[in-house]
C-alpha positions in Angstrom: 40.4 -30.7 27.3 41.6 -34.2 26.6 43.6 -32.9 23.6 45.3 -30.2 25.7 46.0 -32.8 28.4 47.7 -35.1 25.9 49.7 -32.2 24.4 50.9 -30.9 27.8 51.6 -34.4 28.9 53.9 -34.9 25.9 55.5 -31.5 26.5 56.4 -32.2 30.2 57.7 -35.6 29.2 60.1 -33.9 26.7 61.2 -31.6 29.6 62.2 -34.7 31.7 59.1 -34.7 33.8 56.3 -37.2 33.9 53.1 -36.9 31.8 51.0 -36.6 34.9 52.4 -33.1 35.6 51.2 -31.9 32.2 47.8 -33.5 32.6 47.3 -32.0 36.0 48.3 -28.6 34.6 45.6 -28.8 32.0 42.9 -27.6 34.3 45.0 -24.7 35.5 45.9 -23.6 31.9 42.3 -23.8 30.6 40.6 -22.5 33.7 40.3 -19.1 35.2 43.9 -18.9 36.5 45.6 -18.7 33.0 43.2 -18.6 30.0 40.5 -16.9 32.0 42.8 -14.0 32.9 44.4 -13.7 29.4 41.1 -14.0 27.5 37.9 -14.3 29.5 35.8 -14.4 26.3 37.6 -17.5 25.1 37.1 -19.2 28.5 33.4 -18.4 28.3 33.2 -19.8 24.8 35.2 -22.9 25.7 33.3 -23.7 28.9 30.1 -21.7 29.2 28.1 -21.8 32.4 25.6 -24.2 30.8 28.4 -26.7 30.4 29.5 -26.6 34.0 27.0 -29.4 35.1 28.1 -31.5 32.2 31.8 -31.0 33.1 31.0 -31.9 36.7 29.3 -35.1 35.7 32.2 -36.1 33.4 34.6 -35.3 36.2 32.6 -37.4 38.6 32.6 -40.4 36.2 36.4 -39.9 35.8 36.8 -39.9 39.5 34.8 -43.1 40.0 36.9 -44.9 37.3 40.1 -43.4 38.8 39.3 -44.8 42.2 38.3 -48.1 40.8 41.7 -48.2 39.1 43.3 -47.4 42.5 41.5 -50.4 43.9 42.6 -52.6 41.1 46.2 -51.6 41.7 45.9 -52.3 45.5 47.3 -55.8 46.1 48.0 -57.0 49.7 50.7 -59.3 48.3 52.7 -56.2 47.4 52.4 -54.8 50.9 53.1 -58.0 52.9 56.9 -58.2 52.2 57.3 -54.6 53.5 54.6 -54.7 56.1 56.7 -53.3 59.0 58.3 -50.5 57.1 55.1 -49.6 55.3 53.2 -49.4 58.5 55.8 -47.1 60.1 56.2 -44.8 57.1 52.6 -44.9 56.2 51.5 -44.0 59.7 53.8 -41.0 59.7 52.4 -40.1 56.2 48.9 -40.2 57.6 49.4 -38.5 61.0 51.6 -35.6 59.9 49.3 -34.2 57.2 46.2 -35.0 59.2 47.5 -33.0 62.2 48.6 -30.1 60.0 45.3 -30.1 58.1 43.2 -30.2 61.3 45.3 -27.5 62.8 44.8 -25.3 59.8 41.1 -26.0 59.7 40.9 -24.8 63.4 42.5 -21.4 62.7 41.2 -20.8 59.2 39.0 -17.6 59.0 35.3 -18.2 59.5 34.6 -16.4 56.2 36.0 -19.4 54.3 33.6 -21.9 56.0 30.3 -22.7 54.4 27.0 -22.1 56.2 26.3 -25.8 56.7 29.8 -26.8 57.8 30.9 -26.7 61.4 34.5 -25.9 62.2 35.3 -29.4 63.8 33.9 -31.2 60.8 35.6 -28.9 58.3 38.9 -29.4 60.2 38.5 -33.2 60.1 37.6 -33.2 56.4 40.7 -31.0 55.6 43.0 -33.2 57.6 41.6 -36.4 56.1 41.8 -35.0 52.5 45.5 -34.3 52.9 46.1 -38.0 54.0 44.9 -39.7 50.9 47.4 -40.9 48.3 46.5 -41.1 44.6 47.6 -44.7 44.0 47.1 -44.6 40.2 49.2 -41.4 39.9 51.9 -42.9 42.0 52.0 -46.1 39.9 52.0 -44.1 36.6 54.9 -41.9 37.8 57.0 -44.9 38.9 56.3 -46.7 35.6 57.3 -43.6 33.5 60.5 -43.3 35.6 61.2 -47.0 35.0 61.5 -47.8 38.7 58.3 -49.6 39.4 59.9 -53.0 39.7 62.7 -51.8 41.9 62.8 -52.2 45.7 62.2 -48.4 46.0 59.2 -48.6 43.6 57.6 -51.5 45.4 58.0 -49.9 48.8 56.6 -46.6 47.5 53.5 -48.4 46.0 53.0 -50.4 49.1 53.1 -47.3 51.3 50.7 -45.5 48.9 48.3 -48.4 49.1 48.4 -48.4 52.9 47.7 -44.6 53.2 45.1 -44.8 50.4 43.1 -47.5 52.0 43.2 -45.9 55.5 42.6 -42.4 54.1 39.5 -43.4 52.2 38.0 -45.2 55.1 38.7 -42.1 57.3 37.1 -39.9 54.6 34.0 -42.2 54.7 33.8 -41.7 58.5 34.2 -37.9 58.2 31.6 -37.6 55.4 29.2 -39.6 57.5 29.7 -37.3 60.5 29.2 -34.3 58.2 25.9 -35.7 57.0 24.8 -36.4 60.5 25.4 -32.7 61.3 27.0 -33.3 64.6 30.2 -34.8 66.2 29.3 -36.9 69.2 29.7 -40.6 70.3 26.2 -41.5 69.0 26.8 -40.1 65.5 30.3 -41.6 65.3 29.0 -45.0 66.3 26.3 -44.9 63.7 28.7 -43.9 61.0 31.2 -46.6 61.9 28.4 -49.3 62.0 27.1 -48.2 58.5 30.6 -48.1 57.1 31.5 -51.5 58.6 28.2 -53.0 57.2 29.0 -51.6 53.8 32.5 -52.9 53.7 31.4 -56.3 55.0 28.7 -56.5 52.4 31.1 -55.5 49.6 33.5 -58.3 50.6 31.0 -61.0 51.3 28.2 -60.3 48.8 29.6 -57.9 46.3 32.7 -60.0 45.4 30.6 -63.2 45.0 28.3 -61.4 42.6 31.2 -60.1 40.5 32.8 -63.5 40.7 29.7 -65.2 39.4 29.4 -62.8 36.5 33.0 -63.1 35.5 32.9 -66.9 35.7 30.5 -66.8 32.8 33.0 -64.9 30.7 35.9 -66.4 28.8 39.4 -65.4 29.9 40.0 -63.5 26.6 36.8 -61.5 26.8 38.7 -58.3 27.8 35.7 -56.0 26.9 33.4 -58.0 29.1 35.7 -58.0 32.1 36.1 -54.2 31.7 32.4 -53.7 31.5 31.9 -55.7 34.7 34.6 -53.7 36.6 33.1 -50.4 35.4 29.6 -51.5 36.4 30.8 -52.6 39.8 32.6 -49.3 40.3 29.5 -47.2 39.3 27.1 -49.5 41.2 29.4 -49.5 44.3 29.6 -45.7 44.3 25.8 -45.4 43.9 25.1 -47.9 46.6 27.5 -46.1 48.9 25.8 -42.8 48.3 22.4 -44.4 49.0 23.4 -45.8 52.4 25.2 -42.5 53.4 28.8 -43.5 52.7 31.2 -41.5 50.6 30.6 -42.6 47.0 34.3 -42.4 46.2 34.9 -45.0 48.8 32.4 -47.3 47.2 34.2 -47.1 43.9 37.6 -47.7 45.6 36.2 -50.8 47.4 34.7 -52.1 44.2 38.1 -52.0 42.6 39.7 -53.7 45.6 37.1 -56.5 45.6 37.5 -57.0 41.8 38.9 -60.6 41.4 41.9 -61.4 39.3 43.6 -58.0 39.7 46.9 -59.5 40.6 46.8 -61.9 37.7 46.0 -59.0 35.4 49.0 -57.1 36.7 51.4 -60.0 36.2 50.1 -60.8 32.7 49.8 -57.4 31.3 51.9 -55.2 33.6 50.8 -52.8 36.3 49.7 -50.2 33.8 47.3 -52.4 31.9 44.3 -51.4 33.9 45.1 -47.8 33.4 45.4 -48.3 29.6 42.0 -50.1 29.6 40.3 -47.2 31.4 41.7 -45.0 28.7 41.3 -41.3 29.2 39.4 -41.4 32.6 42.5 -40.6 34.8 43.5 -37.9 32.4 40.0 -36.4 32.3 39.8 -36.5 36.1 43.2 -34.9 36.5 42.4 -32.1 34.1 38.9 -31.5 35.7 40.5 -31.4 39.1 42.8 -28.7 38.1 39.9 -26.7 36.6 37.9 -27.0 39.8 40.7 -25.8 42.0 41.2 -22.7 39.9 37.5 -22.1 39.7 37.2 -22.4 43.4 40.0 -19.8 44.0 
């Protein structure tokens, strides 16, 4: 899958598109939509049913690292100069897809709902999912187009950061409501309290723990710093799951609380963290495409 993602990424780059397009297309090409229709036997050999749990676990790890990367790329200093415009554009970018998603979730046929999902929760989840911006993907596209450092690029990244942070917090609230199994004031208050406690603990306690570990490492110990960030992302997602918060939000918060992310960006460029994570964004993109075609 990684080989095909790299090949398709190079192909789309030659066609004048970004590599991300080819990487996202990998899952569609190797999944049931293309290869599965042309040669089902090859698909069964390439990804047998016994390998599906393994693929899901690899995809989950890639998602955790991808969201940690999104957190690493989130810098308030980038948003501050464009705060008013980012707030206006980002709010529209949140409200419009949220309203459309909720509206579609209200009218979608009942046959598409699961047995455990109520329609209000499904509608909220669908609307929230459409609000979230993929910050690492936005950054990679801007870098490949050579416009990251321009005013347009900085405003685009700042807006993506705004919608990404708000979107993941909203998703944490919706997932908490879904786990509670009901939508009322009591359930909403409980979810908000748990979420607030988790975020406060991550900022007050989690960041100090990571700071203490990194203080023991030398500045040139790149491997050690990477190990600490990955451990924080995996630990943050596991802790979030344990307390009833969306695990993806835990990985994102761990990346946001990782110290020195602005210094790393200035010293190595905004894509340095993506290069250090290696194939995780590519693997997550390919697996996401595979899952979408499998679901359909």
